[in-house]
C-alpha positions in Angstrom: -0.2 -0.1 0.1 1.2 3.5 -0.9 1.6 6.4 1.5 -1.1 8.0 -0.6 -3.6 5.2 -0.3 -2.7 4.8 3.4 -3.3 8.5 4.1 -6.4 8.4 2.1 -7.8 5.3 4.2 -7.0 7.2 7.8 -8.9 10.1 6.2 -12.2 8.3 5.2 -14.3 7.4 7.9 -14.6 3.6 8.4 -18.3 3.4 7.7 -17.5 4.8 4.1 -14.8 2.5 3.2 -15.7 0.0 0.8 -14.5 -3.1 2.6 -16.3 -2.0 5.7 -19.6 -1.6 3.7 -19.3 -4.9 2.5 -18.6 -6.3 5.9 -21.7 -4.7 7.1 -23.9 -5.9 4.3 -22.8 -9.5 4.7 -23.5 -9.2 8.5 -26.8 -7.9 8.0 -27.5 -10.8 5.6 -26.3 -13.4 8.0 -28.4 -11.8 11.1 -31.4 -11.9 8.7 -30.9 -15.3 7.9 -30.4 -16.3 11.3 -33.6 -14.7 12.6 -35.3 -17.0 9.9 -33.9 -20.1 11.4 -36.8 -20.5 14.2 -39.4 -20.3 11.4 -37.5 -22.9 9.4 -37.2 -25.1 12.4 -40.9 -24.9 13.1 -41.9 -25.4 9.6 -39.9 -28.6 9.8 -41.3 -29.7 13.3 -37.3 -29.8 14.7 -36.9 -29.0 18.1 -38.9 -25.8 18.1 -42.5 -25.0 18.0 -44.3 -21.4 18.1 -46.7 -20.7 20.7 -48.9 -18.4 18.6 -51.8 -16.2 19.7 -53.4 -15.3 16.6 -53.3 -17.2 13.4 -51.2 -15.0 11.4 -48.3 -15.4 13.6 -48.0 -19.0 12.4 -47.4 -17.7 8.7 -43.7 -18.4 7.6 -41.7 -15.2 8.3 -44.7 -13.3 9.8 -42.4 -11.1 12.1 -40.1 -10.4 9.5 -42.8 -9.1 6.9 -44.6 -7.5 9.8 -41.5 -5.8 11.0 -40.6 -4.2 7.4 -44.4 -3.1 6.7 -44.2 -1.3 10.2 -41.0 0.3 9.7 -42.2 1.5 6.1 -45.2 2.9 7.4 -43.3 4.7 10.2 -40.8 6.1 7.6 -43.6 7.3 5.5 -45.6 8.9 8.0 -42.3 10.9 8.9 -42.4 12.1 5.3 -46.0 13.4 5.8 -45.4 14.8 9.3 -42.2 16.6 7.9 -44.5 18.5 5.3 -47.0 19.3 8.2 -44.3 20.9 10.9 -41.7 22.2 8.3 -41.2 26.0 8.4 -39.3 28.2 6.2 -35.6 29.1 7.0 -36.8 32.5 8.1 -39.6 31.6 10.1 -38.3 33.0 13.3 -36.5 35.9 12.1 
């Protein structure tokens, strides 16, 4: 590694480096797949059984889908709420 590349790497925050982004992306995939393991085990009836309260909780990957939809609604509500409460830059001037 040349001095120029090394200096550039030290100036770039770790989160913006290509290698760090790839690592975080792979880590996210591993965590998501790991969280699906209980659903797969329940589906195959191997050592794990869900104790559901509502019928929808028994669907495969229900909590993943529910979480994604809830997060999307929260983000969408944030965009709408921003338009409601946003003021001009010189509002208090």
